[in-house]
C-alpha positions as CSV (number, residue, x, y, z in Angstrom):
1,M,19.5,-15.3,-29.2
2,T,17.5,-15.1,-26.0
3,A,17.7,-12.3,-23.4
4,R,19.0,-13.3,-20.0
5,N,18.7,-11.7,-16.6
6,P,21.8,-10.1,-15.2
7,P,23.8,-12.8,-13.3
8,H,23.3,-11.1,-9.9
9,I,19.5,-11.3,-10.3
10,A,19.4,-14.8,-11.9
11,N,21.6,-16.2,-9.1
12,S,19.9,-14.6,-6.1
13,L,16.2,-13.6,-6.1
14,S,13.5,-13.8,-8.7
15,Q,12.2,-10.5,-10.1
16,R,8.9,-11.1,-8.4
17,E,10.6,-11.6,-5.0
18,I,12.6,-8.4,-5.5
19,I,9.4,-6.5,-6.3
20,G,7.6,-8.1,-3.3
21,K,10.4,-7.2,-0.9
22,A,10.4,-3.6,-2.1
23,A,6.6,-3.4,-1.8
24,L,6.6,-4.8,1.7
25,R,9.3,-2.4,2.8
26,A,7.2,0.5,1.5
27,F,4.1,-0.9,3.1
28,F,5.7,-1.3,6.6
29,C,7.4,2.1,6.4
30,I,4.1,3.8,5.7
31,A,2.2,1.7,8.3
32,R,4.9,2.8,10.9
33,A,4.6,6.5,9.8
34,W,0.8,6.4,10.1
35,G,1.0,4.8,13.6
36,G,-2.0,3.3,15.2
37,I,-2.4,0.6,12.6
38,E,-2.5,-2.7,14.5
39,E,-1.1,-6.0,13.2
40,S,-4.6,-7.3,12.5
41,D,-5.4,-4.2,10.4
42,Q,-2.1,-4.6,8.6
43,C,-3.2,-8.1,7.7
44,R,-6.5,-6.7,6.4
45,L,-4.7,-4.0,4.4
46,L,-2.7,-6.6,2.7
47,G,-6.0,-8.3,1.6
48,G,-7.0,-10.7,4.3
49,G,-5.7,-14.2,4.0
50,I,-2.4,-13.0,5.5
51,S,-1.9,-14.5,8.9
52,R,-0.2,-12.7,11.8
53,E,2.7,-15.2,11.4
54,D,3.1,-14.3,7.7
55,L,3.0,-10.6,8.6
56,L,5.8,-11.1,11.1
57,V,7.9,-13.0,8.5
58,Y,7.3,-10.3,5.9
59,R,8.1,-7.5,8.4
60,G,11.3,-9.3,9.4
61,G,12.4,-9.3,5.7
62,G,11.6,-13.0,5.1
63,S,10.6,-14.5,1.8
64,S,8.0,-12.6,-0.2
65,Q,7.6,-15.3,-2.8
66,G,4.1,-16.1,-1.6
67,L,2.7,-12.7,-2.3
68,S,-0.1,-12.8,-4.8
69,S,-0.7,-10.3,-7.5
70,H,-3.8,-9.2,-5.5
71,V,-1.6,-8.3,-2.5
72,L,0.9,-6.5,-4.6
73,K,-1.9,-4.4,-6.2
74,R,-3.3,-3.6,-2.7
75,I,0.2,-2.5,-1.6
76,K,0.6,-0.4,-4.7
77,L,-2.8,1.3,-4.1
78,F,-1.8,1.9,-0.5
79,V,1.5,3.6,-1.6
80,L,-0.4,5.7,-4.2
81,I,-2.9,6.8,-1.5
82,H,0.0,7.7,0.8
83,K,1.7,9.7,-1.9
84,A,-1.4,11.7,-2.7
85,L,-2.1,12.3,1.0
86,R,1.5,13.4,1.7
87,S,1.2,16.1,-1.1
88,Q,-2.1,17.3,0.5
89,Y,-0.8,17.1,4.1
90,P,2.9,17.7,4.3
91,D,2.7,18.2,8.1
92,E,2.7,14.7,9.7
93,G,0.2,15.9,12.4
94,D,-2.3,17.1,9.8
95,L,-1.9,13.8,7.9
96,L,-2.5,11.7,11.0
97,S,-5.5,13.9,12.0
98,F,-7.0,13.3,8.5
99,L,-6.4,9.6,8.7
100,F,-8.0,9.0,12.1
101,T,-10.9,11.5,12.1
102,P,-14.3,10.6,10.7
103,N,-14.8,12.3,7.3
104,A,-18.2,13.0,5.8
105,S,-16.9,13.5,2.2
106,F,-16.9,10.9,-0.6
107,P,-15.6,8.2,-0.6
108,Y,-15.3,8.1,3.3
109,L,-19.0,8.7,4.1
110,G,-18.6,9.3,7.8
111,V,-15.8,6.9,8.7
112,P,-12.1,7.7,9.4
113,P,-10.2,7.2,6.2
114,V,-7.9,4.6,7.7
115,R,-11.0,2.4,8.4
116,L,-12.0,2.5,4.8
117,Y,-8.4,1.5,3.8
118,V,-8.4,-1.4,6.2
119,Q,-12.0,-2.7,5.7
120,G,-12.4,-1.7,2.0
121,S,-12.2,-3.9,-1.1
122,I,-9.7,-3.3,-3.8
123,C,-12.4,-1.4,-5.6
124,D,-12.7,0.9,-2.6
125,L,-8.9,1.4,-2.6
126,K,-9.0,2.3,-6.3
127,E,-11.7,4.8,-5.7
128,V,-9.9,6.4,-2.8
129,S,-6.7,6.5,-4.9
130,R,-8.5,8.3,-7.7
131,S,-10.2,10.7,-5.3
132,E,-7.1,11.6,-3.4
133,F,-5.0,12.1,-6.5
134,N,-7.7,14.4,-7.9
135,A,-7.7,16.3,-4.6
136,S,-3.9,16.6,-4.7
137,S,-4.0,17.8,-8.3
138,A,-1.6,15.1,-9.2
139,P,-2.4,13.1,-12.4
140,P,-4.5,10.0,-11.5
141,L,-2.6,6.7,-11.9
142,T,-4.1,3.3,-12.3
143,I,-2.6,0.3,-10.8
144,D,-1.6,-0.9,-14.2
145,Q,0.3,2.2,-15.2
146,P,4.0,2.3,-14.5
147,Q,5.0,5.3,-12.3
148,P,7.4,7.8,-13.9
């Protein structure tokens, strides 16, 4: 006997699209909360290759079927970084100050953290995620581990 998806999932959206929509909602919510992240930077945060038109479709709740696993991994890292930063900076003003002020410590090396997130590779995002989780004393997560 084969396992089947519940009818409400099988008849509406694929599991990948459901995950994609949830990931995009989280991404845009964080981008709004951080402020100052322009559309072009949001495209870069998602991994380049995302056009402004696609970004607007995604922001409007349009189809997320075209999201690659690379984009989903970048969003997950972005969410993990945000989670670690929120535990270190519960005050929104402190968080925004941290994000947009040049930081001499590793891994930022003199640039504002948000610049590294926007311009960095997925390896940079992994390093930042590890670094920020260590600083927040939360257990480090990898992008392949499920969250509790």
